[in-house]
N, C-alpha and C positions, 0 to 999 in steps of 0.2 A: 088221429087228429080229424077234427071236423071243422068245416067252415061254419060261420055263424048261422044259427037256426033261421028258418024262414026262407032260406035260399035267396037272400037279398043280393042283388047283383051290382047295384050302384054304389055311390059314395055314402058312407055313414059318417055321422058327426058325433063328437063328444067334447065335453068341456073338462079341462084339467087345470087346476090352480088358476081359475079365472080366464084361461085362454081357450079359444075354440079351435078344434082340430078336425080335419076330415081324414078318412082312411078308407082303403079299398084293398081287397085281397084278389090277387090274380094267380091262376094255376097254370104252370107251364109243364105239361105232361112229358114233353121231349127231354127236358132237363131234370125231371122229377123234383121240382121245387115249387115253393110258393113264394110270391113276391107281395109284400105288404107295402103299399104306398101310404105315407103319412105326411100331412102338410098342415100349414096354418090356414084357417078359414079367412083371416084378414088379408093374407098374402098368399094366394094360391100357388105362386111360383116358388115359394119357400117350402120345399118338401124333401123327404128322404125315403129311401127304400130299405126294407128289411128282407133279406133272403134266408129261407130255411128249406131244408130238404123235406120232400113229401112224396112218398111212394103210394100211388093209387093202386090198390090190390087188383082192381078190375082190369088194369092195363098191363100189369107186370106179373102174369101168371107164373112163368119160369122163375123169376126172381123171388116171388112169394114162396114158391115151393122150396127153393134153396134156403131161404131164411127160416122157414118152419123146420126144415131138417136140422138146422143149427140150434133149434130151440128158441128162436127169436120170434117176437110177435110184432106185427106192423104197428100196432098201437104204441108199443114201446119205442120203436124206431122213429116214428113221426112225433116230433115234439113241437109245440106243446099239444096237449090233448084237444084243446079248444082255442081257437083264435077269437078273442072277444075284447071288450073294453079293458079288462085287466091286463092282457098281453100288450095292448096298444099303449097303455099308461106306462108299463115297464119299459117299453121301447123308447117312448118319449123321454122318460127320466134318464135312460142311458145316453140317448142322443144329446140331451141338454148338457150332460157332463163333458161331451166332446165338442161343444159349441157348433152344432150342426147348422145353425142359421147363418153362420158366417162363411160356410163352405158350399161350393157348387158340386153337384153330383155326389152327395154324401150317401154312402151305402153302409149298411150294417148287416152282419151275418149272425144268425142265431143257431147255435149248435151246442148240444149237451147242456141245455138250460143256461147258457151264457151268451151274452151279446158281445160281439167284437167288431172292430172297424176293419 
């Protein structure tokens, strides 16, 4: 899995179905996960988070060796392969079905190519 190219660190924006959104990816090496913050541009306080596992091979040498012995590849474990606008739109579509704008501290988990609350 790769972060968006260009190593952009700040907020990124996109427009989906006429609505403007901002998004940002944060990496928590201690938890081996990524957190994607997504919110409305018009109402910055209206936001939700997507949590997904992410193992950084440079930080987890023993774990990586054990995974490789089992025939696993980090690229297959870390989903999706690339976090970009397509992933963000899928997350927004899922969150909209859950009425995320009406809830506080709404969190989504992404695992095995499926979004869950």
